[in-house]
N, C-alpha and C positions, 0 to 999 in steps of 0.2 A: 624454765627450771622449777622443779617442785620444791617448795620450802616446807609446807605443812599441809596435812590433810586431816580433817576432822569429820567424823560421821557418827550417827546415832540411830538406834532402833533399826538396825539392818541385820537380818539373820540372827546370829548368836550374839551380836553386839547390841545390848539393850541401852547401856549408859553412853554418854558422850565420850567418844574415844579419839585419841590424837595419835597420828602417825607423823613423827617429826623428823625432817631431814636437815634441820638446822643443827650444826655441830655444838657439842657441849664445851666445857672449859678445858678439858684435858688437852695436852699438847703433843701426845704421842701420835705419830704419823700425821702431824699437822700439815706436812707438805702435800698430802693427798687431797686436801680440801679445795673445793671450788670457792673462789673469792670474787664477789661481785657487789659493788656499791656498799662496801663495809660489811657484807654478810659472809659468814663462813658456813658453807653448805656441804653436806655429805655427798660424795660422788656415787656411792653405792650403799646398799643395805641388804642384809640377809635375814629372813624370817624363819624361825624354828617353832615347832609345836607338834604335839601328838596328833594322830589321826582324829578328825572331827573336833579339833580344838578351836578352829575358826580361822586358820591361816588363809584358806581359799576365799573366805567371806570378805576379807580385806580387798583382795584383787577383784572379786565380783562387784563389790560396792563401787569401786573406781570405774569399772566397766559400765555399770548401770548409770552412774552419774554422767559419764561421758556421753552415753547414748541419749539420755534425756536432753542434754545440751545440744547435741548434734541434730536431734529431731525437732527440738523446740517445743514439743507438745507431749503430754502424757498419753494422748489418744492416738499417737502416730502408729501406723501399721509397721511395727518393728518386732521381729521375733524376740529380741531381748526385753521388750516392754510388755509382751503378752501376759506374763505372769507376775506383774508388779505387786499383786496382792499377796504373793507368797514370800515377799522379802522382809516385812516387819518382824520383829522379835515375836516368836510364837508362844512363849511361855509366860505371858502376862495378859491380864484382862484389861489393862489400861490401853486406851486407844490414843496414840500420839503420833506425830509426823516423823517421817524419816528425814534426817538432816544430812546434807552434803555441803561441805565447806572446804575450799581449797585456796591456799596462798601460793602464788607463783610469780615468776618474772617472764616476760616475753616482749620482744620488740622494744626494749629499753624502758618498759613500764613494769611496775611492781603492783600486782593486783591481789585483792582478797574478794572472792565471790562465793556466795552461799545461797542455798534455797532449801525449802522444806516441802516434802510431799506427803499429803494425807490420803490414805486409802485404807479401806477396811480389810483386815486380815482374812484371807480365804474367800472373801466375797467380792465379786466384781460389781462394785457400785460406783458412785461418783468419785473420780480422782481429782484432787485439787492441789494447786500450788498455794500453800498457806503463808509463805514468806519468801522473799527474794531480796538480796542486798548486794551492792557492788561498792567497793572502796578502791581508791588508788593511793598508794603510799608515795608521798613526795617529801624528800628531805626528812625521812624517818617520822613523818606525820601522816596519819590516815585521813584521807579526804573522802567522805561518803558521797557517792554520786547519786544513788537513788535507794529507796526503801519501798518494799511492796508487802502488803498483807492480803488477806482474803478479799477485802472490799476495794482497795484502791492502791495506786502507785503514787509516791511522792518523790518528785525529782528535786534535789536540793538546788537552791538558788543563790548560794553565797558567791562571792566574787571568784574564789578559786575554782569552783565547779563550773561556773559560766565561762571562765577562761579555758578550762580543759575541753568542754564540749562545744565551745565557740557558738554560744546561743545568746540571743537577746532575752532578758528576763520576762518581758511582757509576752513575747511570742511563745516562750517556753510554757508559760501559764496557760495559754490558749490550747496548745497541743496536749498538755497534761489533762485538761478537762475532756478533750475529745478521746484521748486514750482510755480514761477511766469509764467513759460511757460505753466503751466497747471491750472492756477488759474480760478476757476469757480465762476462767479459773483453771483451765487445764493447760494453758500456754505459759511458757516462760516469757518474761518481759524483755530480757536482754537480747536473745537471738531473733526476736520478732519485732515488736513495736520500737524498742530502743534503737535497734540497728537501722530500722527503716526511717524513723522520724527524728530521732535525737542525735545520735553520733555513730555513724557506720564505722568510723576510724577506730574508736575505742572498742566497739563491739567486735570488730574483725580481729583485733589483737587478742581479745579474750578467746574468741571462738577458734582462732588459729592455734592457740596452745592445745586445746582439746582435740582438734582435728589432725594437726600435723606434728605436735611436739609430745603428746602423751599417748604412748603406744601401750595398750593393755591386752595381754593375752591370758585369758582365764584358764585355758588348758593347753599348755605348750605341747603336750604329747599328741594332741589331736589336731591342733591348728595347722592349716595349710595356707601358705601365702599365695595369694593371687595377685599378679602384677598386671597393670594396664598402663601402657605408655602412649604418649601423644604421637600420632602419625606424622605430625609436622617435623618431629625430630628424627624421622627415619627415612633413609634414602630409598629403600625398596620395601615392597610388601612382605617379602620373605627374607629374613636375614638372621644371622647369629650374633648375639651380643656377649661380650666377655667383660665382666666387671672386675676391676683390679682388686677390690676387697674380696670378692668371691674367689679369685685366683689365690689370694693370700691365705684364705681359710683352707682351700683344697691342698695347697703345698705344705703349709705348716702342720696340718692335721694328718698328713701322709695318707691320703685316701687311696692312692694308687696311681698308675701311669695314665689313666684315662683323663680326658678333659671334660669339664662340666660347664655348660654354657646355657644361655637362654635362646630359645627359638621363638620367633614371632608367629602368631596365629591370628586369623581373622576374628575381629570382635563384633558384637552386635552393633556397637557404635562405630559408624563409618570413619569417625575422626580419631579412633584409637585402635590399638592392637594388644591382644593378650599375649603374655609371655609364658612359655612352658620350659621347665628345667629339663635339660637333656644331657645324657652322657655320651661321649664320643670315644669309641674304642678302635684300636688298630686291628685289622684283620687282614693279614698279608700286606698287600700294597694299597688297600682301600680303608677309608674311614667308615665305620658303621655308627649311625646315630640311633640311640634308643632312649625312650622316656626314662629319666633318672629314677622315677618312682618304681620302675620295674627292676632296676639294676643295683641301686644303692641301698645301703642299710638304713633303718629308721634313724639311727644316730647321725649318720651322714646327712640325711635329708633335713633333720631338725637343726643341725648346725648351719646348714646352708640357708634354712629359713631365717635363722638369726642374722646371717650375713647380709641379707637383703636390706633390712632397715638399719643395720649397723653403719653402713656408709653414710646414710643421712644423719644419723645421730652425731657422728664425729665431725661432720662438715657443717651442720646447721644447729646442733644442740637438740636436746629433748630428753624425755624420761621413758625408759623401757621397763615395764612392770610385767613380770611373768610368774605364773604359778607352776611349780614343779619343773623349773628350768633344766635341772640336771637329771631328769628322769631317764633320758635316753642318750645323754652325752657324758663322756668320761669326765670325772671330776678334775683331772689335770688340765683338760681343755677349758673347763669352766674357770679354773684358777687363773689361767692365762688371760681369759676375757676380763675377769675382775681386775687383774693387774693393769689392763689398758685403761679402764675407767678411773682407777686410782692414780694413774700417772698423768699429772697435769702438763707435762711436756708433750704428751700425745693428745690428751683430752682438753683441747684448747677452747672448745665451745660449750663446756659445762654439761656434757652428756651424763645421764644418771642411769644406774641399773638397780632395780629392786626385784628380788625373787624369793620364793619360798623353797624350802628343801627339808629333807629328813637326814641328809648326809652331814655328819658332824665334822668332816674334814676341814671345813672352812672356819671352824672355831679356833682361830689362831691369831695371836697378837702380831704376827708378821703380815697377815692379810687384811685384817679389819681392826679399827679402833673399837673400844667398848660401846660407843654410841651407835655404831653401824650394825651391831648384832642385836636383833630384836627377837622377843619371845612372845608367843600367844598361849594363853592357858584358859581353860574353861572350868568354871566353878561347878563342882558336882551337885551342889544343892540348888543353885539358882539357874544353872545351865547358861550363864552369861560368860562371854569371853572378854579377856582383858589383854592389853599390849603393854609390855615393858621392855626396856633395853638392859644390856649388861651394865651400862653406866648408871642405871638406877640403883644398883646395889651399893654404890659409893666406892671410892678409891681404897678405903680401908678393907672392905670385904672382898673386893675384886681388884687385885693389883695388876698393873700392865705386864709384869714379868711372870704371871701365873700361867699354868697350863689350862687353858679354857676347856679344851676337849676332855681332859681327865676329870675336871670338876663337874662338867656337864653330866658325865656318866655316873658320877657319885651323887647326882641329884641335887647339887647345890644351887642350880638355877631354876629348878622346877621343870615343868613341861614334859618330863619323861613319863611314858605310860608304863604302869606296873600291872600286868595282866598274867594270870596263871591259867593257861588254857587246859592244863591237865585236869582241872576240876570238871570241865565239860565231859570228859571221858569217864571220870569217876561216877558222875551222876548217871551217865548212860549205862554203865556196868551195874549199878545198883538197881536201876529200873528193870533190867533184864532178869535179875535175880527174883 
């Protein structure tokens, strides 16, 4: 479960920026909150902002952070890391690292993990991890496990840390010296040496959050879900799979009488099989199977794309982060999905939904608390983006019974673009004269 995300020097976000999923003090819609170990966490959040304000950069930064952790190295052959030099804030001469810091819970542990990446803007030179830190929160007290700078790693040796990593102090000192002799400036310590030498149990819990619990889709309108399942779970090489969650989405969204299922296909890996989404139509007395991509609308396909990880989120927990989630899906369907995340009688595993949108229909005190509604605005002089929530205005300026949508269009919350395109044609007409 995501508690807080902090980042800096990424695209339009120059200063240290916080995206907080910890609930504020207001008690409106208090029943919607996720409660875990004394924490009050938001189950969902919506992000508004004008075009080019920086909304998508929040999602992109999460995706890049996740990819660096999964790869374990800045030099990994990954399409997402090919253009790392294009991500630092471009409107400053100051060279400083990109910061990624995330606070989350997973597997009964409460973690705080951060690292900083230094790379030269626009120039592919040496990429470096200049800092990396891991804390575990126990009984509301942060215990630092290790700290790393450009030169060396220091693994803490106090009694609490040694108990957590289950290590002898003298042996740990020996391993630390060996690690520092071979420290690679382009590699993260946690997913590499820490996992291999110090504590695979702690490292696996951290990595599992990013691998299986944090789902980031930078462009929901373009993203296609590719599924691969273990052959060990399949009775035959060719079969049709019907997912209950998928069935629920199809019936409730009223897509039509056709059935939509998964069909197995051979995979390059002999131990697994790829799954293709197919539509099955009645034609007289026979069933005709056609690729769903050829028969169904973009909106249908995208909603079904959502249904695939949806089942996992509600059975195991996790955080789903999407850019332009409702671009091809009807807002009433989106409101229905939001309601599921906000309903703790359904959302028993602490699943979270975070998405960007331009549609103001979700600006309602019936759907969201004030701290669930986020705004992104870019300064016209510095070109820097900032994040703030509706709760930041205070209960005096923004009351729970106010019409958020109407006030948004009145410009009371900022983020509205005011552009007069008619001037473009006036200029063109004058040039012709």
